[in-house]
VOPAGU-2260 file (C-alpha; in pm, 1 decimal, decimal comma):
REM VOPAGU-2260
SITE   aa  ch    i         X         Y         Z
SITE  MET   A    0       0,0       0,0       0,0
SITE  THR   A    1     138,4     340,2     -91,3
SITE  ARG   A    2     135,1     635,3     142,4
SITE  PRO   A    3     -71,8     939,0      29,9
SITE  ASP   A    4     134,3    1232,4     -88,6
SITE  ARG   A    5     178,5    1536,5     133,6
SITE  SER   A    6     -80,5    1752,7     -44,2
SITE  THR   A    7    -345,3    1480,8      -1,3
SITE  ARG   A    8    -270,1    1453,9     371,1
SITE  HIS   A    9    -293,6    1834,4     409,0
SITE  ALA   A   10    -622,8    1837,3     217,8
SITE  TRP   A   11    -765,0    1576,5     456,6
SITE  ARG   A   12    -644,7    1779,2     757,1
SITE  ARG   A   13    -810,7    2092,6     621,4
SITE  LEU   A   14   -1133,3    1902,1     555,3
SITE  ALA   A   15   -1125,3    1762,3     909,9
SITE  ALA   A   16   -1079,5    2113,4    1051,3
SITE  VAL   A   17   -1374,3    2247,2     849,9
SITE  ILE   A   18   -1593,8    1957,0     964,7
SITE  LEU   A   19   -1491,0    2021,6    1325,9
SITE  VAL   A   20   -1579,1    2390,7    1299,4
SITE  ALA   A   21   -1913,4    2309,7    1137,6
SITE  ALA   A   22   -1995,2    2048,9    1402,6
SITE  LEU   A   23   -1919,3    2295,8    1679,6
SITE  ALA   A   24   -2120,5    2573,5    1514,8
SITE  VAL   A   25   -2441,9    2373,7    1454,5
SITE  PRO   A   26   -2554,3    2347,9    1821,4
SITE  THR   A   27   -2508,7    2723,0    1870,8
SITE  LEU   A   28   -2708,0    2799,4    1555,3
SITE  ALA   A   29   -2994,4    2581,7    1680,3
SITE  THR   A   30   -3045,6    2802,1    1989,3
SITE  GLY   A   31   -3171,1    3086,3    1770,1
SITE  ALA   A   32   -3151,2    3461,3    1817,8
SITE  ALA   A   33   -3363,3    3459,1    2137,3
SITE  ALA   A   34   -3071,4    3350,3    2354,5
SITE  ALA   A   35   -2927,4    3630,3    2567,5
SITE  PRO   A   36   -2553,7    3692,0    2531,5
SITE  ALA   A   37   -2347,9    3538,1    2810,3
SITE  ALA   A   38   -2157,7    3766,2    3046,9
SITE  SER   A   39   -1844,0    3560,9    2992,5
SITE  PRO   A   40   -1747,8    3291,2    2744,3
SITE  THR   A   41   -1879,8    2945,3    2824,3
SITE  LEU   A   42   -1696,4    2777,9    2540,0
SITE  ALA   A   43   -1356,8    2831,0    2387,1
SITE  VAL   A   44   -1283,5    2679,1    2047,3
SITE  ILE   A   45    -928,7    2671,9    1916,8
SITE  VAL   A   46    -903,3    2587,3    1548,3
SITE  VAL   A   47    -561,9    2490,0    1415,2
SITE  VAL   A   48    -508,3    2375,1    1058,0
SITE  ASP   A   49    -158,7    2237,9    1001,5
SITE  GLY   A   50       2,0    2382,3     693,0
SITE  LEU   A   51    -254,6    2659,9     651,1
SITE  SER   A   52     -56,3    2982,3     671,4
SITE  TRP   A   53    -208,5    3309,2     790,0
SITE  ALA   A   54    -139,7    3461,4     446,7
SITE  ARG   A   55    -338,3    3183,7     272,7
SITE  PHE   A   56    -617,7    3201,9     530,4
SITE  GLU   A   57    -647,0    3580,4     489,9
SITE  HIS   A   58    -621,6    3555,9     108,4
SITE  ASP   A   59    -914,7    3312,4      94,9
SITE  ARG   A   60   -1130,6    3513,0     338,5
SITE  PRO   A   61   -1371,4    3642,3      66,0
SITE  LEU   A   62   -1451,5    3278,7     -19,9
SITE  TYR   A   63   -1575,7    3186,7     329,2
SITE  VAL   A   64   -1954,5    3169,2     356,3
SITE  ALA   A   65   -2020,9    2971,0     675,2
SITE  GLY   A   66   -1788,4    2823,4     940,0
SITE  PHE   A   67   -1466,5    3018,9     885,7
SITE  LYS   A   68   -1667,8    3332,6     800,6
SITE  ARG   A   69   -1853,0    3308,7    1131,6
SITE  LEU   A   70   -1529,5    3257,8    1321,1
SITE  PHE   A   71   -1380,2    3564,0    1149,3
SITE  ASP   A   72   -1689,2    3780,4    1204,6
SITE  GLU   A   73   -1788,5    3674,1    1558,0
SITE  GLY   A   74   -1482,0    3515,7    1712,1
SITE  LEU   A   75   -1150,3    3634,6    1842,8
SITE  VAL   A   76    -896,7    3591,4    1564,2
SITE  CYS   A   77    -528,9    3600,4    1655,8
SITE  GLY   A   78    -380,9    3641,8    1311,8
SITE  ASN   A   79     -19,5    3609,7    1214,3
SITE  SER   A   80      77,0    3476,6    1558,6
SITE  ARG   A   81     431,4    3369,8    1637,7
SITE  TYR   A   82     569,4    3091,8    1852,7
SITE  ARG   A   83     833,5    3191,7    2105,1
SITE  HIS   A   84    1006,6    2857,8    2061,9
SITE  ILE   A   85    1200,4    2719,2    1770,2
SITE  ASN   A   86    1049,5    2369,9    1741,3
SITE  THR   A   87     730,4    2399,7    1536,8
SITE  GLU   A   88     627,8    2034,8    1533,8
SITE  THR   A   89     255,4    1969,6    1563,2
SITE  GLY   A   90     245,8    1847,2    1923,9
SITE  PRO   A   91     446,2    2125,7    2090,0
SITE  GLY   A   92     267,8    2395,0    1887,7
SITE  HIS   A   93     -82,8    2268,1    1958,0
SITE  ALA   A   94      -0,2    2216,2    2326,4
SITE  SER   A   95     128,6    2576,0    2347,0
SITE  LEU   A   96    -191,7    2705,1    2187,7
SITE  ALA   A   97    -412,2    2493,5    2417,1
SITE  THR   A   98    -229,4    2581,6    2739,1
SITE  GLY   A   99     -77,4    2922,8    2678,6
SITE  ALA   A  100     253,1    2782,0    2804,6
SITE  PRO   A  101     582,9    2716,7    2624,5
SITE  PRO   A  102     700,9    2357,0    2568,4
SITE  ARG   A  103     947,2    2366,8    2859,2
SITE  VAL   A  104     648,7    2430,9    3089,4
SITE  HIS   A  105     371,0    2215,4    2936,8
SITE  GLY   A  106     606,7    1921,8    2874,1
SITE  ILE   A  107     536,3    1845,1    2507,7
SITE  VAL   A  108     869,1    1927,1    2343,9
SITE  VAL   A  109     846,5    1691,5    2042,5
SITE  ASN   A  110     578,8    1477,1    1877,1
SITE  GLN   A  111     728,4    1145,9    1990,5
SITE  TRP   A  112     996,9    1039,9    2237,1
SITE  LEU   A  113    1141,7     730,2    2403,9
SITE  GLU   A  114    1079,7     642,8    2768,8
SITE  THR   A  115    1273,5     381,5    2961,8
SITE  GLY   A  116    1061,0     152,3    3177,3
SITE  PRO   A  117    1153,5       6,0    3518,2
SITE  ASP   A  118    1285,6    -307,3    3345,6
SITE  GLY   A  119    1517,7    -101,9    3123,2
SITE  THR   A  120    1320,0    -146,8    2801,4
SITE  GLN   A  121    1241,1     155,9    2591,0
SITE  ARG   A  122     905,2     238,2    2439,0
SITE  ALA   A  123     796,0     509,2    2199,3
SITE  VAL   A  124     549,0     762,2    2341,7
SITE  TYR   A  125     331,4     980,5    2117,9
SITE  CYS   A  126     263,9    1325,3    2263,2
SITE  ALA   A  127    -117,1    1304,2    2244,8
SITE  ALA   A  128    -159,5     941,4    2353,0
SITE  GLN   A  129    -261,3     809,2    2691,1
SITE  PRO   A  130    -345,2     459,5    2816,9
SITE  ALA   A  131    -694,2     346,5    2721,0
SITE  PRO   A  132    -936,6     305,1    3012,7
SITE  PRO   A  133   -1001,7     -56,3    3122,0
SITE  PRO   A  134   -1108,5    -297,7    2987,2
SITE  ALA   A  135    -967,5    -159,0    2660,8
SITE  ARG   A  136    -597,0    -190,0    2584,9
SITE  GLY   A  137    -356,2      30,0    2397,7
SITE  THR   A  138    -377,0     406,9    2381,0
SITE  VAL   A  139    -636,6     672,5    2306,7
SITE  PRO   A  140    -596,8    1043,7    2225,6
SITE  GLY   A  141    -566,3    1252,4    2539,8
SITE  ALA   A  142    -384,4    1513,5    2743,1
SITE  ALA   A  143    -213,8    1283,2    2995,0
SITE  ASN   A  144     134,8    1399,5    2889,7
SITE  LEU   A  145      61,4    1767,3    2958,1
SITE  ARG   A  146     213,8    1906,5    3278,2
SITE  VAL   A  147     -26,1    2202,9    3304,5
SITE  GLU   A  148    -397,7    2271,9    3263,6
SITE  THR   A  149    -539,8    2374,1    2928,3
SITE  LEU   A  150    -719,5    2703,8    2874,9
SITE  GLY   A  151   -1045,5    2505,0    2864,0
SITE  ASP   A  152    -969,5    2353,2    3205,5
SITE  ARG   A  153    -926,3    2703,7    3346,6
SITE  LEU   A  154   -1262,6    2823,7    3212,5
């Protein structure tokens, strides 16, 4: 089996991000205009699309008619942001966005690393994996490797 080329993988990531935004927007649209505005935010949504530069995002802005348009018009947009660390792998970057902390504080410094167990054997650890809850085995996506709370935890 051949591996999809890079542009195909990026297209799938972009599609997944758009679906996520749409899924998060639908419940809020269903409440209608009668809902009173909240005094403070009750939900924070962070949308990150790997490989989508701010310049491309801004260039395509006139094309947005739903999800991204609503985020632009009604949300807080932090455009052209910069990391204050040099490693821009996915895990450390997303963890910095989700926590507001640099990698040396939140603990995700690379996407994958090796850990040595009590018996001396090494195992690969993925930054966003945590042990599955019993009775399942293996790993599931999660924040177990973070050393600090996320912004959502603090809300």
